[in-house]
ZAMARGU-4260 file (C-alpha; in steps of 0.2 Angstrom, whole numbers, plus 5000, padded with zeros to 4 digits):
<rodrens>
0) 5421/5792/5710 | 5418/5810/5711 | 5424/5823/5723 | 5416/5840/5723 | 5399/5850/5723
5) 5384/5848/5711 | 5390/5833/5702 | 5380/5821/5692 | 5384/5803/5691 | 5376/5788/5681
10) 5383/5772/5687 | 5377/5756/5678 | 5379/5739/5686 | 5380/5724/5674 | 5376/5708/5683
15) 5380/5692/5673 | 5376/5674/5678 | 5384/5662/5666 | 5375/5647/5672 | 5360/5644/5684
20) 5350/5629/5687 | 5335/5622/5696 | 5339/5612/5711 | 5330/5598/5720 | 5323/5590/5704
25) 5315/5574/5711 | 5306/5583/5725 | 5300/5597/5714 | 5294/5583/5701 | 5284/5575/5715
30) 5276/5591/5720 | 5271/5595/5702 | 5264/5578/5698 | 5255/5575/5715 | 5236/5577/5714
35) 5236/5582/5732 | 5249/5596/5731 | 5244/5612/5741 | 5245/5624/5726 | 5251/5641/5729
40) 5260/5655/5720 | 5278/5652/5715 | 5291/5656/5728 | 5309/5653/5724 | 5326/5655/5734
45) 5344/5655/5728 | 5362/5655/5733 | 5368/5669/5722 | 5380/5680/5732 | 5386/5695/5721
50) 5403/5702/5726 | 5402/5721/5725 | 5420/5722/5730 | 5426/5714/5714 | 5417/5726/5703
55) 5428/5731/5687 | 5425/5748/5681 | 5427/5752/5662 | 5429/5770/5664 | 5444/5781/5661
60) 5459/5780/5671 | 5465/5794/5682 | 5480/5797/5693 | 5485/5814/5701 | 5478/5827/5713
65) 5467/5842/5713 | 5459/5855/5724 | 5441/5858/5728 | 5433/5872/5738 | 5425/5867/5754
70) 5415/5878/5766 | 5431/5880/5776 | 5442/5885/5762 | 5452/5875/5749 | 5454/5856/5752
75) 5468/5846/5745 | 5462/5830/5737 | 5475/5816/5734 | 5472/5802/5722 | 5483/5787/5722
80) 5482/5771/5712 | 5464/5775/5706 | 5454/5776/5690 | 5439/5786/5685 | 5441/5799/5698
85) 5433/5817/5695 | 5438/5831/5706 | 5428/5847/5704 | 5411/5855/5703 | 5397/5852/5691
90) 5405/5837/5683 | 5396/5823/5674 | 5402/5805/5675 | 5395/5789/5668 | 5402/5772/5674
95) 5399/5754/5670 | 5403/5740/5683 | 5404/5722/5679 | 5398/5709/5692 | 5399/5690/5688
100) 5390/5678/5699 | 5395/5660/5696 | 5386/5643/5698 | 5369/5648/5705 | 5356/5636/5711
105) 5338/5641/5712 | 5327/5631/5724 | 5308/5630/5722 | 5300/5633/5740 | 5282/5634/5733
110) 5275/5631/5716 | 5258/5637/5708 | 5247/5629/5695 | 5243/5637/5679 | 5232/5631/5664
115) 5248/5627/5654 | 5256/5617/5668 | 5241/5607/5671 | 5240/5602/5653 | 5258/5596/5654
120) 5255/5587/5670 | 5240/5578/5662 | 5250/5573/5647 | 5264/5566/5657 | 5253/5556/5668
125) 5244/5549/5653 | 5261/5546/5644 | 5277/5546/5655 | 5287/5545/5639 | 5281/5562/5633
130) 5298/5570/5633 | 5291/5586/5625 | 5278/5588/5640 | 5292/5586/5653 | 5303/5598/5644
135) 5290/5611/5642 | 5284/5609/5660 | 5302/5611/5666 | 5305/5626/5655 | 5289/5634/5661
140) 5295/5633/5680 | 5313/5638/5675 | 5307/5654/5666 | 5297/5659/5682 | 5313/5655/5692
145) 5324/5665/5680 | 5313/5680/5682 | 5312/5679/5701 | 5331/5677/5702 | 5334/5692/5691
150) 5322/5703/5701 | 5329/5698/5718 | 5347/5701/5712 | 5342/5718/5705 | 5334/5723/5722
155) 5349/5717/5731 | 5361/5728/5720 | 5350/5743/5721 | 5349/5742/5740 | 5368/5740/5741
160) 5372/5754/5729 | 5357/5765/5729 | 5364/5779/5740 | 5381/5783/5734 | 5383/5800/5744
165) 5397/5802/5756 | 5393/5819/5764 | 5409/5824/5771 | 5425/5833/5765 | 5439/5825/5775
170) 5445/5807/5778 | 5452/5792/5769 | 5441/5784/5756 | 5449/5767/5750 | 5441/5754/5740
175) 5426/5763/5734 | 5417/5763/5718 | 5402/5772/5711 | 5402/5785/5725 | 5401/5804/5727
180) 5411/5813/5740 | 5406/5831/5745 | 5391/5842/5747 | 5373/5836/5747 | 5370/5844/5730
185) 5377/5829/5721 | 5365/5817/5712 | 5367/5800/5705 | 5355/5789/5694 | 5359/5771/5697
190) 5354/5757/5684 | 5355/5738/5687 | 5354/5726/5673 | 5354/5707/5677 | 5356/5694/5663
195) 5356/5675/5665 | 5366/5667/5651 | 5360/5649/5653 | 5346/5642/5665 | 5347/5623/5666
200) 5331/5613/5668 | 5337/5597/5661 | 5338/5588/5678 | 5320/5593/5682 | 5314/5587/5665
205) 5322/5570/5668 | 5315/5569/5686 | 5297/5573/5679 | 5298/5558/5667 | 5304/5546/5680
210) 5291/5552/5693 | 5277/5551/5680 | 5282/5533/5676 | 5281/5528/5694 | 5264/5537/5697
215) 5255/5534/5681 | 5241/5520/5684 | 5244/5504/5674 | 5234/5502/5657 | 5217/5495/5658
220) 5216/5476/5660 | 5234/5475/5666 | 5239/5472/5684 | 5255/5468/5692 | 5260/5450/5697
225) 5254/5447/5715 | 5239/5458/5714 | 5225/5450/5724 | 5209/5446/5716 | 5195/5457/5723
230) 5186/5448/5738 | 5194/5431/5737 | 5212/5434/5744 | 5220/5425/5730 | 5233/5432/5719
235) 5234/5436/5700 | 5250/5425/5698 | 5249/5416/5682 | 5249/5397/5683 | 5265/5387/5678
240) 5267/5382/5660 | 5263/5364/5656 | 5279/5353/5658 | 5272/5337/5650 | 5257/5327/5645
245) 5243/5329/5658 | 5254/5340/5669 | 5253/5359/5673
</rodrens>
């Protein structure tokens, strides 16, 4: 935090997601493998809720008091139980704030078709046991979700922290971080970095194989027991095995 005139501040917000995962695996697998799916662009949503109140600053600690000149004269600035506070004019401050977001689930609201995804879908429908195709398809969707998640969180943090100016000289300013108190001559350059340590797509890969096994057509010449013969209403139920001479 800075108090004064013509100060320069460079706050950096490091947002870390230790674990994120795709949700609704069975429903998403149905959509990906269905030939009648209404394809559109990828649209994702998530339940990440970054807590800006828990930001931990790694800047220098400070405790004390100072005096800055205001348009009305000298103003006493009291600093208590704080860290990283600059009092004065034409200072430069660089801050790093860590924000950790736990257990994030990303939902796929709409999904788009690409050439690579179509190839993986065809491989799975041709061979539901193709683990590589299921894994690659799940990873492709997961990578798109990871990028969208990072972009959305970046926009959220930038909106919440993008205007750090507090354009007044008097008052009580508790529980603030990355702010500048004083004249409009202060300037801040905000940077936001979002990193996802692990994005889990294993559940989707498993659902893709299970759904492909259910949707894949039976091999040529093979039909399920009880399937009617075309046109005669009878069933393809095999006759009983012979149980003795002259008997079926």
